[in-house]
C-alpha positions as CSV (number, residue, x, y, z in Angstrom):
1,M,0.0,0.0,0.0
2,T,1.4,3.4,-0.9
3,S,1.3,6.4,1.4
4,D,-1.1,8.3,-0.9
5,T,-3.8,5.7,-0.8
6,T,-5.7,5.2,2.4
7,N,-8.3,2.6,3.4
8,A,-11.4,4.0,5.1
9,S,-11.7,1.0,7.4
10,Q,-8.1,1.5,8.7
11,A,-8.7,5.2,9.6
12,S,-8.8,6.0,13.3
13,P,-12.2,7.3,14.4
14,D,-10.4,10.0,16.5
15,L,-8.8,11.5,13.3
16,T,-12.0,11.8,11.2
17,P,-13.1,15.4,10.9
18,S,-16.5,16.4,12.2
19,A,-19.1,17.7,9.7
20,T,-20.0,20.7,12.0
21,T,-17.0,21.7,14.1
22,T,-13.4,21.1,14.8
23,D,-13.9,21.5,18.6
24,V,-13.2,18.6,20.9
25,P,-16.0,17.9,23.4
26,A,-14.7,19.1,26.8
27,F,-16.0,19.5,30.3
28,G,-16.7,23.0,31.5
29,W,-17.0,26.3,29.7
30,S,-16.0,25.4,26.2
31,G,-17.1,26.6,22.8
32,Y,-18.4,23.1,22.1
33,A,-20.5,23.0,25.3
34,E,-22.0,26.5,24.6
35,R,-22.9,25.5,21.0
36,V,-24.7,22.3,22.2
37,N,-26.5,24.2,25.0
38,G,-27.6,26.9,22.6
39,R,-29.0,24.3,20.2
40,F,-31.0,22.6,23.0
41,A,-32.3,26.0,24.0
42,M,-33.5,26.7,20.5
43,V,-35.3,23.3,20.3
44,G,-37.0,24.0,23.7
45,F,-38.1,27.5,22.5
46,V,-39.6,26.1,19.3
47,A,-41.4,23.4,21.3
48,I,-43.0,26.0,23.5
49,L,-44.1,28.0,20.5
50,I,-45.7,24.8,19.0
51,V,-47.5,24.1,22.3
52,E,-48.9,27.7,22.3
53,A,-49.9,27.4,18.7
54,I,-51.7,24.1,19.2
55,S,-53.4,24.9,22.5
56,H,-54.2,28.6,21.6
57,D,-53.1,29.5,25.1
58,T,-49.9,30.8,26.8
59,F,-47.4,28.2,27.9
60,L,-47.5,29.3,31.5
61,H,-51.2,28.9,31.6
62,W,-51.1,25.6,29.7
63,A,-48.5,24.3,32.2
64,G,-50.6,25.3,35.2
65,F,-48.3,28.1,36.5
66,L,-51.0,30.7,36.0
67,R,-54.7,30.4,36.6
């Protein structure tokens, strides 16, 4: 096997590039953690909007926080 040809099955999974980021997952305040938290926050916000659109009521009233 020559050096310019590589076999995909022999590639290490640690060396494969990510499709979205080059950041390495780390504990604590990292760019990767902030990006993941932001994405989950956006999903939660859209879920609240969907609940409000379906129920025709505010989320706080629907969830029982307001009477």
